[in-house]
N, C-alpha and C positions, 0 to 999 in steps of 0.2 A: 547673211546678206539678203536672203529671200524675204525676211521680215521687213527689212528696210525698203525693198522694192515694192512690197505690198502697201506699206505705209505711204510711200511716195505716190503710188497709183491712186490712193484714196485722197491724199492731201493736195496734189497738184491741181486738180480741177477747182477745188475750193479756193486755194490761194490765188491762182491765176484768174479765176472768175471774179474774185473780190477786187483784184487790181484792175482788170479790164472793164468790168461791168459796174463799177461804182457809179452811183447816180443814174442808174438805168431807167428808173421811173420817169425822171425828167426827160431823158432821151426819148422814151416812148411817147411822151406828151408832145415833144417838139416834132417828132417824125409824123405824128398824126396831122399836124397842121402844115407840113412842108409840101412843096411841089416835087415832082419826080426827080428833077435834076438836083435839087438841093438835098433831097432824101438820099440819092445815090452818093453824093459827096460826103454827107454825114456818115453813112454806113461804111464808106471807104476809109474815112478817118478812124472809125471804131476798129475796123479790121487791121489798120496799120499799127494799132497799139499792141497787137499780138506779136509783132516781130521783135520788139525790144527785149523781152525776157529770153527769147531763144538766141539772140545775138550775144547777150551777156553770158549765157551758158556756154556758147561756142568760144568766146574769148577766155573764159575761165578754163576750159579744157585745153585750149592752145597754150595758155600760160603754164598749166600743169604739165603738159607734155614737154615744153621747153625746160622746165625745172628738172624733170626726171632725166631728160637727155643730158643736161649740163652737170648733173650731180655725179659725184665720184663713187658710184656703187661698184664694189669689186665683183669680178666675174666669179661665179660659184662653180667649183669643180668637185666632182666626186673623187673618192680615193682611187688612185690608179688611172685617172682619166688622162693624165699627162702622157701616159705611155702611148706610143704610136704603134699599135698592133696591126695585124693584117685586116681586121674587121673595122678599123677606125675610119669614120667618115669625116673628112675635113670640110666643115661647112663655114664658108666665109660670107655668103650672101643670103639675103632673105628668101631668095628664090630656091635655095638649097633645102628648104623645109616644106615638103609637099603637104604635110598634115596641117601646117599653119594655114595654107590656102584653102584646104578642105574645111577647116574650122571656120574661117572667115566666110566662106560661101554659105555654110549652114547657119551662121549667126544672122547673115543678111536675109536668108530665106525665112528664118524664124521671125524676124522683125516684119517682113512683108506679110507673112501669113497672119501675124497678130494684128497688123494694120487692116487687113482685109476682113478679118473676123469682127474686129471692132473692139 
């Protein structure tokens, strides 16, 4: 999976740049002749093109999560896990898994630190 992440890190700017910045030389020529208000409006239009790829990614992830939620995946249990011994923890809620929250916190911290570093 690390190989795919590295490939995506390399290809994403190229693909999105090609989509967003197509015909950029004509845009630069138009910007050179525009007044400040028209230039601002043109640059805001260019910036709004960035939103659509991320919206489509969000929609795809939401659909994937709905598909996984609705699928009939059986619950996996280890041998002897059905036994209710004295050391068995009966977890019914997501809040009963403290290491899950610890992991989420660290993943968010990792993303923030990668964003700050660049």
